[in-house]
N, CA, C and O of each residue as an XYZ file, in Angstrom:
444
protein
N       0.844     -1.167      0.000
C       0.000      0.000      0.000
C       0.893      1.236      0.000
O       1.873      1.320      0.741
N       0.521      2.204     -0.865
C       1.316      3.411     -0.978
C       0.831      4.491     -0.023
O      -0.266      4.418      0.530
N       1.668      5.476      0.149
C       1.285      6.631      0.948
C       1.885      7.857      0.311
O       3.027      7.846     -0.147
N       1.100      8.914      0.288
C       1.522     10.178     -0.297
C       1.242     11.267      0.730
O       0.228     11.223      1.427
N       2.116     12.220      0.820
C       1.846     13.388      1.645
C       1.499     14.524      0.707
O       2.304     14.924     -0.134
N       0.285     15.042      0.861
C      -0.181     16.113     -0.010
C      -0.315     17.389      0.801
O      -0.422     17.358      2.027
N      -0.308     18.512      0.096
C      -0.458     19.805      0.737
C      -1.741     20.452      0.246
O      -1.944     20.618     -0.957
N      -2.612     20.818      1.195
C      -3.832     21.540      0.871
C      -3.894     22.753      1.788
O      -3.890     22.630      3.012
N      -3.952     23.919      1.173
C      -4.024     25.178      1.906
C      -2.863     25.321      2.896
O      -3.031     25.824      4.007
N      -1.699     24.871      2.470
C      -0.505     25.016      3.283
C      -0.321     23.966      4.367
O       0.667     24.012      5.100
N      -1.248     23.017      4.487
C      -1.126     21.963      5.501
C      -0.802     20.636      4.839
O      -1.282     20.336      3.746
N       0.013     19.853      5.514
C       0.402     18.540      5.004
C      -0.564     17.478      5.515
O      -0.950     17.466      6.684
N      -0.946     16.578      4.592
C      -1.842     15.477      4.947
C      -1.265     14.181      4.383
O      -1.080     14.071      3.171
N      -0.976     13.198      5.237
C      -0.555     11.894      4.713
C      -1.811     11.142      4.249
O      -2.799     11.053      4.978
N      -1.753     10.609      3.037
C      -2.900      9.924      2.439
C      -2.454      8.540      1.978
O      -1.488      8.410      1.226
N      -3.159      7.514      2.433
C      -2.889      6.160      1.960
C      -3.584      5.927      0.632
O      -4.660      6.470      0.381
N      -2.971      5.123     -0.210
C      -3.559      4.790     -1.508
C      -2.985      3.463     -1.985
O      -1.993      2.972     -1.447
N      -3.613      2.899     -2.988
C      -3.078      1.675     -3.574
C      -1.771      1.989     -4.295
O      -1.560      3.103     -4.773
N      -0.911      0.994     -4.363
C       0.342      1.169     -5.098
C       0.031      1.568     -6.537
O      -0.862      1.007     -7.172
N       0.766      2.526     -7.028
C       0.582      2.992     -8.397
C      -0.399      4.147     -8.520
O      -0.501      4.750     -9.588
N      -1.113      4.464     -7.470
C      -2.090      5.557     -7.507
C      -1.546      6.860     -6.926
O      -2.275      7.846     -6.812
N      -0.291      6.862     -6.565
C       0.290      8.024     -5.912
C       0.174      9.296     -6.774
O      -0.212     10.352     -6.271
N       0.503      9.194     -8.049
C       0.442     10.368     -8.921
C      -0.970     10.912     -9.026
O      -1.176     12.126     -9.021
N      -1.945     10.015     -9.119
C      -3.336     10.458     -9.217
C      -3.772     11.171     -7.937
O      -4.436     12.206     -7.996
N      -3.403     10.623     -6.795
C      -3.751     11.260     -5.517
C      -3.106     12.641     -5.443
O      -3.745     13.595     -4.998
N      -1.873     12.761     -5.864
C      -1.196     14.054     -5.844
C      -1.872     15.042     -6.798
O      -2.058     16.211     -6.461
N      -2.234     14.566     -7.982
C      -2.900     15.425     -8.966
C      -4.253     15.898     -8.434
O      -4.578     17.083     -8.517
N      -5.037     14.969     -7.889
C      -6.351     15.328     -7.360
C      -6.249     16.257     -6.157
O      -7.062     17.168     -6.000
N      -5.256     16.030     -5.314
C      -5.089     16.928     -4.164
C      -4.723     18.326     -4.636
O      -5.074     19.309     -3.984
N      -4.030     18.426     -5.748
C      -3.727     19.741     -6.322
C      -4.994     20.469     -6.752
O      -5.107     21.684     -6.592
N      -5.953     19.710     -7.305
C      -7.245     20.296     -7.690
C      -7.968     20.809     -6.443
O      -8.515     21.912     -6.441
N      -7.963     19.997     -5.387
C      -8.608     20.401     -4.135
C      -7.905     21.628     -3.552
O      -8.557     22.556     -3.075
N      -6.587     21.624     -3.592
C      -5.827     22.746     -3.054
C      -6.186     24.036     -3.774
O      -6.369     25.072     -3.134
N      -6.287     23.987     -5.083
C      -6.652     25.184     -5.850
C      -8.029     25.679     -5.420
O      -8.219     26.877     -5.211
N      -8.986     24.769     -5.286
C     -10.344     25.172     -4.907
C     -10.358     25.769     -3.498
O     -11.009     26.786     -3.263
N      -9.647     25.145     -2.568
C      -9.608     25.655     -1.198
C      -8.963     27.034     -1.166
O      -9.434     27.927     -0.461
N      -7.900     27.207     -1.920
C      -7.224     28.512     -1.942
C      -8.131     29.590     -2.557
O      -8.144     30.728     -2.089
N      -8.885     29.235     -3.601
C      -9.828     30.177     -4.192
C     -10.882     30.602     -3.163
O     -11.204     31.783     -3.036
N     -11.405     29.625     -2.441
C     -12.415     29.919     -1.429
C     -11.834     30.756     -0.293
O     -12.476     31.685      0.197
N     -10.616     30.418      0.120
C      -9.971     31.181      1.190
C      -9.769     32.633      0.770
O      -9.875     33.546      1.589
N      -9.479     32.838     -0.514
C      -9.310     34.208     -1.010
C     -10.641     34.960     -0.972
O     -10.663     36.178     -0.792
N     -11.733     34.245     -1.138
C     -13.056     34.882     -1.129
C     -13.588     35.135      0.283
O     -14.095     36.215      0.588
N     -13.459     34.110      1.139
C     -14.103     34.197      2.462
C     -13.107     34.310      3.606
O     -13.502     34.499      4.756
N     -11.832     34.198      3.303
C     -10.819     34.260      4.346
C     -10.566     32.880      4.955
O     -11.208     31.894      4.590
N      -9.636     32.836      5.871
C      -9.291     31.592      6.542
C     -10.317     31.350      7.656
O     -10.116     31.751      8.802
N     -11.417     30.687      7.293
C     -12.524     30.470      8.236
C     -12.409     29.127      8.944
O     -13.367     28.658      9.558
N     -11.264     28.526      8.858
C     -11.049     27.217      9.477
C     -10.896     26.151      8.415
O     -11.568     26.154      7.384
N      -9.986     25.242      8.706
C      -9.650     24.193      7.737
C     -10.861     23.329      7.392
O     -11.127     23.066      6.219
N     -11.585     22.894      8.406
C     -12.734     22.011      8.165
C     -13.788     22.717      7.318
O     -14.337     22.130      6.386
N     -14.068     23.972      7.641
C     -15.082     24.717      6.887
C     -14.632     24.940      5.445
O     -15.435     24.793      4.523
N     -13.373     25.290      5.236
C     -12.873     25.484      3.872
C     -12.937     24.181      3.078
O     -13.330     24.178      1.911
N     -12.550     23.076      3.716
C     -12.602     21.790      3.022
C     -14.039     21.403      2.700
O     -14.309     20.862      1.628
N     -14.968     21.676      3.624
C     -16.378     21.390      3.359
C     -16.892     22.252      2.215
O     -17.588     21.754      1.330
N     -16.559     23.532      2.222
C     -16.994     24.417      1.142
C     -16.421     23.957     -0.197
O     -17.112     23.988     -1.216
N     -15.166     23.534     -0.192
C     -14.555     23.030     -1.425
C     -15.275     21.772     -1.887
O     -15.567     21.618     -3.073
N     -15.560     20.880     -0.955
C     -16.264     19.645     -1.319
C     -17.645     19.955     -1.883
O     -18.063     19.339     -2.863
N     -18.352     20.896     -1.281
C     -19.689     21.248     -1.764
C     -19.648     21.877     -3.150
O     -20.473     21.550     -4.003
N     -18.691     22.782     -3.385
C     -18.615     23.408     -4.710
C     -18.191     22.387     -5.763
O     -18.655     22.439     -6.902
N     -17.314     21.461     -5.385
C     -16.893     20.427     -6.332
C     -18.026     19.437     -6.597
O     -18.175     18.951     -7.718
N     -18.820     19.137     -5.578
C     -19.987     18.267     -5.765
C     -20.994     18.944     -6.690
O     -21.622     18.285     -7.519
N     -21.146     20.256     -6.546
C     -22.036     21.004     -7.429
C     -21.527     20.942     -8.873
O     -22.308     20.744     -9.804
N     -20.217     21.113     -9.050
C     -19.626     20.996    -10.390
C     -19.877     19.604    -10.973
O     -20.242     19.466    -12.140
N     -19.678     18.580    -10.148
C     -19.881     17.209    -10.604
C     -21.327     16.969    -11.000
O     -21.603     16.358    -12.032
N     -22.251     17.454    -10.176
C     -23.665     17.287    -10.489
C     -24.018     17.965    -11.810
O     -24.771     17.415    -12.613
N     -23.479     19.151    -12.031
C     -23.705     19.848    -13.296
C     -23.128     19.078    -14.473
O     -23.758     18.991    -15.527
N     -21.944     18.523    -14.302
C     -21.314     17.737    -15.364
C     -22.118     16.475    -15.653
O     -22.264     16.083    -16.811
N     -22.640     15.838    -14.610
C     -23.462     14.643    -14.806
C     -24.752     14.993    -15.540
O     -25.206     14.235    -16.397
N     -25.342     16.137    -15.208
C     -26.549     16.597    -15.898
C     -26.244     16.848    -17.372
O     -27.001     16.439    -18.252
N     -25.124     17.529    -17.629
C     -24.721     17.805    -19.007
C     -24.468     16.510    -19.771
O     -24.853     16.383    -20.933
N     -23.818     15.550    -19.114
C     -23.542     14.263    -19.751
C     -24.840     13.535    -20.093
O     -24.967     12.964    -21.176
N     -25.793     13.555    -19.180
C     -27.085     12.914    -19.439
C     -27.783     13.573    -20.628
O     -28.359     12.890    -21.475
N     -27.725     14.911    -20.682
C     -28.341     15.613    -21.812
C     -27.643     15.253    -23.117
O     -28.300     15.060    -24.140
N     -26.326     15.162    -23.088
C     -25.581     14.775    -24.295
C     -25.943     13.364    -24.738
O     -26.075     13.098    -25.933
N     -26.103     12.459    -23.770
C     -26.505     11.091    -24.115
C     -27.879     11.081    -24.770
O     -28.106     10.353    -25.736
N     -28.797     11.892    -24.244
C     -30.126     11.973    -24.847
C     -30.045     12.565    -26.245
O     -30.714     12.090    -27.162
N     -29.228     13.604    -26.413
C     -29.057     14.217    -27.727
C     -28.486     13.216    -28.730
O     -28.926     13.165    -29.879
N     -27.518     12.430    -28.299
C     -26.923     11.416    -29.181
C     -27.973     10.374    -29.569
O     -28.026      9.949    -30.724
N     -28.807      9.961    -28.617
C     -29.856      8.983    -28.913
C     -30.826      9.539    -29.952
O     -31.232      8.823    -30.868
N     -31.198     10.807    -29.816
C     -32.099     11.431    -30.788
C     -31.429     11.497    -32.152
O     -32.055     11.192    -33.167
N     -30.161     11.891    -32.184
C     -29.438     11.966    -33.457
C     -29.317     10.599    -34.123
O     -29.403     10.489    -35.346
N     -29.117      9.557    -33.314
C     -29.052      8.205    -33.882
C     -30.385      7.803    -34.483
O     -30.427      7.188    -35.549
N     -31.485      8.147    -33.803
C     -32.809      7.847    -34.348
C     -33.032      8.601    -35.654
O     -33.542      8.040    -36.624
N     -32.649      9.869    -35.671
C     -32.797     10.667    -36.887
C     -31.936     10.119    -38.012
O     -32.347     10.115    -39.172
N     -30.735      9.654    -37.666
C     -29.852      9.071    -38.669
C     -30.461      7.790    -39.233
O     -30.435      7.569    -40.444
N     -31.003      6.953    -38.366
C     -31.648      5.725    -38.825
C     -32.839      6.041    -39.717
O     -33.053      5.385    -40.736
N     -33.614      7.050    -39.330
C     -34.772      7.456    -40.124
C     -34.331      7.989    -41.486
O     -34.938      7.675    -42.509
N     -33.283      8.786    -41.490
C     -32.756      9.336    -42.737
C     -32.222      8.223    -43.631
O     -32.405      8.257    -44.848
N     -31.566      7.244    -43.030
C     -31.041      6.119    -43.816
C     -32.190      5.325    -44.427
O     -32.115      4.907    -45.583
N     -33.251      5.117    -43.650
C     -34.419      4.397    -44.161
C     -35.034      5.177    -45.316
O     -35.407      4.600    -46.338
N     -35.137      6.505    -45.143
C     -35.679      7.346    -46.217
C     -34.794      7.324    -47.444
O     -35.294      7.271    -48.567
N     -33.504      7.364    -47.251
C     -32.560      7.323    -48.376
C     -32.652      5.983    -49.098
O     -32.611      5.930    -50.327
N     -32.774      4.909    -48.337
C     -32.915      3.590    -48.943
C     -34.193      3.512    -49.763
O     -34.205      2.926    -50.846
N     -35.282      4.108    -49.246
C     -36.557      4.120    -49.974
C     -36.413      4.917    -51.263
O     -36.913      4.501    -52.308
N     -35.727      6.069    -51.198
C     -35.520      6.880    -52.399
C     -34.671      6.141    -53.430
O     -34.938      6.223    -54.629
N     -33.665      5.431    -52.973
C     -32.837      4.653    -53.902
C     -33.667      3.567    -54.577
O     -33.519      3.302    -55.770
N     -34.537      2.948    -53.794
C     -35.416      1.926    -54.366
C     -36.339      2.513    -55.413
O     -36.537      1.916    -56.472
N     -36.913      3.689    -55.127
C     -37.786      4.353    -56.104
C     -37.004      4.766    -57.346
O     -37.496      4.627    -58.466
N     -35.801      5.266    -57.154
C     -34.969      5.665    -58.290
C     -34.675      4.462    -59.176
O     -34.699      4.568    -60.403
N     -34.400      3.326    -58.560
C     -34.131      2.119    -59.347
C     -35.367      1.706    -60.133
O     -35.261      1.313    -61.295
N     -36.538      1.791    -59.508
C     -37.784      1.456    -60.209
C     -38.013      2.389    -61.384
O     -38.416      1.946    -62.460
N     -37.754      3.710    -61.185
C     -37.910      4.664    -62.271
C     -36.939      4.371    -63.414
O     -37.303      4.476    -64.585
N     -35.722      4.007    -63.075
C     -34.746      3.649    -64.114
C     -35.204      2.411    -64.873
O     -35.064      2.343    -66.094
N     -35.748      1.435    -64.159
C     -36.251      0.219    -64.810
C     -37.405      0.564    -65.763
O     -37.471      0.055    -66.881
N     -38.300      1.426    -65.308
C     -39.450      1.834    -66.161
C     -38.938      2.591    -67.381
O     -39.396      2.364    -68.501
N     -37.981      3.498    -67.153
C     -37.430      4.269    -68.269
C     -36.736      3.358    -69.267
O     -36.841      3.565    -70.476
N     -36.031      2.357    -68.773
C     -35.342      1.434    -69.665
C     -36.366      0.636    -70.491
O     -36.135      0.374    -71.671
N     -37.487      0.253    -69.879
C     -38.530     -0.482    -70.612
C     -39.173      0.396    -71.670
O     -39.482     -0.068    -72.767
N     -39.378      1.698    -71.329
C     -39.995      2.605    -72.309
C     -39.059      2.894    -73.482
O     -39.526      3.139    -74.594
N     -37.774      2.868    -73.255
C     -36.803      3.125    -74.318
C     -36.555      1.898    -75.171
O     -36.050      2.010    -76.288
N     -36.902      0.734    -74.662
C     -36.645     -0.514    -75.392
C     -37.566     -0.589    -76.609
O     -38.730     -0.196    -76.522
N     -37.057     -1.094    -77.758
C     -37.877     -1.189    -78.984
C     -38.989     -2.204    -78.889
O     -39.746     -2.381    -79.844
């Protein structure tokens, strides 16, 4: 089992993780650190626990928004796939009609 010491808002935190996940934990803690520092700049140093909670809440809000956007994109893709299938069916029907017209024209031109 790995362990990483990360810094958030100037404080060191030892964090356990699976072997090989150290870089990811460090990268993610950097994201948290940026958010905490942004909040501290807005509201001041209101306590570590409160800043971490505020960061978690704002990040949860971001995640919820991203999940909503992803769901909407999935719905949009499903609609586009249906429209594509419908268009393909229509195109196939038009090709069939065009072939029939060519067959009729060929019969009319035949002696």
